[in-house]
C-alpha positions as CSV (number, residue, x, y, z in Angstrom):
1,M,-154.1,-20.3,-66.4
2,P,-156.5,-22.3,-64.2
3,R,-156.6,-26.0,-64.7
4,I,-159.6,-28.3,-64.4
5,D,-160.2,-32.1,-64.9
6,L,-163.1,-33.2,-67.1
7,N,-164.2,-36.8,-66.2
8,A,-166.9,-39.1,-67.4
9,D,-168.3,-42.4,-66.2
10,L,-167.5,-44.9,-68.9
11,G,-167.1,-48.7,-69.6
12,E,-170.8,-49.2,-68.9
13,S,-171.6,-51.6,-71.7
14,F,-172.2,-55.3,-71.1
15,G,-171.6,-58.1,-73.6
16,P,-173.2,-57.2,-77.0
17,W,-175.2,-54.4,-75.4
18,K,-173.5,-51.0,-75.8
19,M,-174.0,-47.8,-73.8
20,G,-172.6,-44.5,-75.0
21,D,-169.7,-43.8,-77.4
22,D,-166.7,-44.4,-75.2
23,A,-164.2,-44.0,-78.0
24,R,-165.3,-40.5,-78.8
25,M,-165.7,-39.5,-75.1
26,M,-162.1,-40.6,-74.5
27,Q,-161.1,-37.8,-77.0
28,I,-162.9,-35.2,-74.9
29,V,-162.3,-36.0,-71.2
30,S,-159.1,-36.1,-69.2
31,S,-160.2,-38.8,-66.7
32,A,-162.3,-41.9,-67.2
33,S,-164.1,-43.6,-64.3
34,I,-164.6,-47.1,-65.6
35,A,-167.3,-49.4,-64.4
36,C,-166.0,-52.5,-62.6
37,G,-168.7,-55.1,-63.2
38,G,-171.0,-54.2,-60.4
39,H,-173.7,-51.7,-61.7
40,A,-172.4,-52.2,-65.3
41,G,-169.5,-53.5,-67.3
42,D,-167.8,-56.8,-67.7
43,T,-164.2,-58.0,-68.1
44,M,-164.0,-57.5,-71.8
45,T,-165.6,-54.1,-71.6
46,M,-163.2,-53.2,-68.8
47,F,-160.2,-54.2,-70.9
48,D,-161.4,-52.4,-74.0
49,S,-162.1,-49.3,-71.9
50,V,-158.7,-49.3,-70.3
51,M,-157.0,-49.8,-73.7
52,A,-159.0,-46.9,-75.1
53,A,-158.1,-44.6,-72.2
54,K,-154.4,-45.6,-72.4
55,A,-154.3,-44.9,-76.2
56,A,-156.0,-41.5,-75.6
57,G,-153.7,-40.5,-72.7
58,V,-156.7,-40.4,-70.3
59,T,-156.3,-41.1,-66.6
60,I,-158.0,-44.3,-65.4
61,G,-160.2,-44.6,-62.3
62,A,-162.3,-47.4,-60.8
63,H,-166.0,-46.8,-60.6
64,P,-167.4,-49.4,-58.2
65,G,-171.1,-49.5,-57.5
66,F,-173.9,-51.7,-56.1
67,E,-174.2,-55.0,-57.9
68,D,-177.6,-54.1,-59.3
69,R,-177.5,-54.1,-63.1
70,Q,-181.3,-53.8,-63.4
71,G,-181.2,-50.6,-61.4
72,F,-177.9,-49.5,-62.9
73,G,-176.6,-49.1,-59.3
74,R,-179.0,-46.2,-58.7
75,R,-181.0,-48.0,-56.0
76,R,-179.6,-48.2,-52.5
77,L,-179.0,-51.7,-51.3
78,P,-179.1,-52.4,-47.6
79,L,-175.5,-53.6,-47.2
80,S,-173.5,-53.4,-44.0
81,V,-170.4,-51.2,-43.8
82,T,-168.2,-54.4,-44.0
83,E,-170.0,-55.5,-47.1
84,I,-169.5,-52.1,-48.7
85,E,-165.8,-52.1,-47.9
86,R,-165.4,-55.5,-49.5
87,L,-167.5,-54.6,-52.5
88,V,-165.4,-51.6,-53.3
89,A,-162.2,-53.5,-52.7
90,A,-163.3,-56.4,-54.9
91,Q,-164.5,-54.3,-57.8
92,T,-161.5,-51.9,-57.7
93,G,-159.1,-54.9,-57.5
94,A,-160.8,-56.4,-60.6
95,L,-160.2,-53.3,-62.6
96,C,-156.6,-53.1,-61.3
97,G,-156.0,-56.7,-62.6
98,V,-157.4,-55.9,-66.0
99,A,-155.4,-52.7,-66.2
100,A,-152.2,-54.6,-65.3
101,L,-152.9,-56.9,-68.2
102,A,-153.2,-53.9,-70.5
103,G,-150.0,-52.3,-69.2
104,A,-151.9,-49.5,-67.5
105,E,-152.6,-48.3,-64.0
106,V,-155.7,-47.4,-62.0
107,R,-155.1,-44.0,-60.4
108,Y,-158.2,-43.3,-58.3
109,V,-161.6,-44.5,-57.1
110,K,-165.0,-42.8,-57.6
111,A,-168.0,-44.5,-56.1
112,H,-171.0,-44.8,-58.4
113,G,-174.6,-43.8,-58.2
114,A,-176.4,-44.7,-55.0
115,L,-173.2,-46.0,-53.4
116,G,-171.5,-42.6,-54.0
117,N,-174.6,-40.7,-52.7
118,W,-174.7,-42.8,-49.6
119,G,-171.0,-42.2,-48.9
120,A,-171.6,-38.5,-49.4
121,E,-174.2,-38.6,-46.6
122,E,-172.9,-41.2,-44.1
123,P,-169.4,-41.0,-42.5
124,E,-169.4,-44.8,-41.8
125,V,-170.1,-45.6,-45.5
126,A,-167.6,-43.0,-46.5
127,G,-165.0,-44.6,-44.2
128,A,-165.6,-48.0,-45.8
129,I,-164.9,-46.5,-49.3
130,V,-161.8,-44.8,-48.0
131,R,-160.4,-47.9,-46.4
132,A,-161.0,-50.1,-49.4
133,T,-159.4,-47.5,-51.8
134,R,-156.3,-47.4,-49.7
135,A,-156.1,-51.1,-49.2
136,V,-156.2,-51.8,-53.0
137,L,-154.3,-48.8,-54.5
138,G,-151.8,-48.5,-51.7
139,A,-149.5,-45.5,-51.7
140,R,-150.9,-44.2,-55.0
141,A,-154.5,-44.2,-53.7
142,M,-156.7,-41.2,-54.5
143,L,-160.4,-40.6,-54.3
144,L,-162.7,-38.5,-56.5
145,A,-165.6,-37.4,-54.2
146,I,-168.6,-35.1,-54.6
147,S,-167.7,-31.7,-53.3
148,G,-168.6,-30.8,-49.7
149,T,-169.6,-34.3,-48.6
150,A,-168.8,-36.8,-45.9
151,L,-166.8,-38.8,-48.3
152,E,-164.5,-35.9,-49.0
153,Q,-164.2,-35.1,-45.3
154,E,-163.5,-38.7,-44.3
155,A,-160.8,-39.0,-47.0
156,T,-159.1,-35.8,-45.7
157,R,-159.4,-37.0,-42.1
158,A,-157.7,-40.3,-43.1
159,G,-154.9,-38.5,-45.0
160,L,-156.0,-39.9,-48.4
161,P,-155.6,-37.5,-51.3
162,V,-159.0,-36.5,-52.6
163,C,-160.2,-34.4,-55.5
164,S,-163.5,-32.5,-55.2
165,E,-166.0,-33.1,-58.0
166,V,-169.0,-31.2,-59.3
167,F,-171.5,-32.3,-61.9
168,A,-172.0,-30.2,-65.0
169,D,-175.3,-31.9,-65.9
170,R,-176.9,-32.4,-62.5
171,G,-179.0,-30.1,-60.4
172,Y,-178.0,-29.2,-56.8
173,T,-180.1,-28.8,-53.7
174,P,-179.5,-25.8,-51.4
175,E,-177.7,-28.2,-49.0
176,G,-175.1,-28.9,-51.8
177,R,-176.4,-32.4,-52.6
178,L,-177.5,-33.7,-56.0
179,V,-181.2,-33.4,-56.7
180,P,-182.5,-37.0,-56.7
181,R,-183.1,-38.4,-60.2
182,G,-186.8,-38.2,-61.1
183,Q,-187.3,-34.9,-59.3
184,R,-187.7,-31.5,-61.0
185,G,-184.3,-30.0,-61.9
186,A,-182.3,-33.2,-61.4
187,M,-180.9,-33.2,-64.9
188,I,-179.6,-30.4,-67.1
189,R,-180.0,-31.5,-70.7
190,D,-179.3,-28.2,-72.5
191,A,-175.6,-28.0,-73.2
192,G,-175.5,-24.2,-73.3
193,E,-177.3,-23.9,-70.0
194,A,-174.9,-26.4,-68.4
195,A,-171.9,-24.6,-69.7
196,D,-173.1,-21.2,-68.5
197,R,-173.7,-22.6,-65.0
198,L,-170.4,-24.4,-64.9
199,I,-168.3,-21.4,-66.0
200,G,-170.2,-19.1,-63.6
201,F,-169.5,-21.6,-60.8
202,L,-165.8,-21.9,-61.6
203,Q,-165.5,-18.1,-61.6
204,T,-167.3,-17.5,-58.3
205,G,-167.3,-20.8,-56.3
206,L,-171.1,-20.5,-56.0
207,M,-173.2,-23.3,-57.5
208,P,-176.9,-22.4,-58.4
209,T,-179.4,-24.6,-56.7
210,V,-183.0,-25.8,-57.3
211,G,-185.3,-23.8,-55.0
212,G,-182.8,-22.0,-53.0
213,A,-179.7,-19.8,-52.8
214,P,-176.4,-20.7,-54.4
215,V,-174.2,-23.0,-52.4
216,R,-170.4,-22.6,-52.1
217,L,-168.4,-25.6,-53.4
218,T,-164.9,-26.3,-54.6
219,A,-163.9,-28.4,-57.6
220,G,-160.8,-30.0,-59.1
221,S,-162.9,-32.1,-61.5
222,V,-166.1,-31.8,-63.5
223,C,-168.2,-34.8,-64.3
224,V,-170.3,-35.1,-67.5
225,H,-172.2,-38.3,-67.9
226,G,-171.2,-40.6,-70.7
227,D,-174.7,-42.2,-71.3
228,G,-177.7,-40.7,-73.0
229,P,-178.4,-39.3,-76.5
230,T,-176.9,-35.9,-75.7
231,A,-173.8,-37.0,-73.9
232,L,-171.3,-36.3,-76.6
233,A,-172.8,-32.9,-77.5
234,M,-172.8,-32.0,-73.8
235,A,-169.2,-33.0,-73.3
236,D,-168.0,-31.3,-76.5
237,T,-169.8,-28.0,-75.6
238,L,-168.4,-28.1,-72.0
239,R,-164.8,-28.7,-73.2
240,A,-165.0,-25.9,-75.8
241,R,-166.5,-23.4,-73.4
242,L,-163.9,-24.2,-70.7
243,L,-161.1,-23.6,-73.2
244,D,-162.7,-20.4,-74.4
245,A,-162.9,-19.2,-70.8
246,G,-159.2,-19.7,-70.3
247,F,-159.1,-23.0,-68.5
248,T,-156.7,-25.8,-69.4
249,I,-158.1,-29.3,-69.2
250,G,-156.0,-32.1,-67.6
251,P,-156.3,-35.0,-65.2
252,F,-156.3,-34.3,-61.4
253,A,-154.5,-37.6,-60.7
């Protein structure tokens, strides 16, 4: 029976402001990529998210991103490679410290938003993310990286275990990259449509694209976003359809 990880980006609340329903999402996914105080999150939110993941038996990952709350980490900041390396190390280390206090462990790193997309395109940025991940997590280090990208390739070249990720609710270009937000086809909001596409991809290895032929990708993990009014319905539908199609759902790490 084929196995697949279902992950979501969680812990993105801040102070009294809440984003998404993390408690319910933790009952659906098998891995949680928790914001580390850069694009979103704070120490209390990190702790609560780690505790919720621990209680639900969900694997914990660090989700570092640009320190840009107003842009939610979706705007590319002109940082140097050295600055990116230190940013990823600092944010991942912060979550590791909070997790240690909660009696839990951070098992992987997944770069967020514009930082993740930059690492997907540029080997030097990807190398910074790889080095920071290994420096903080040590022998247990793992990366979750967008399938078919420079980040995946740099991790493999460095001997760092990496899991390939596809997005259930994002459109793809014919080059295998995510369609930029704001462009036509960037988001898939219909849960049935997203599930049909995902199951078809997992059965064939071919991901439909916007404006071109399907592209061949691999996946050990599927991301569904935890924010937005339809997030829970999307995640519920995807999990149910995966199980109906004969997949088991479990963490990659």
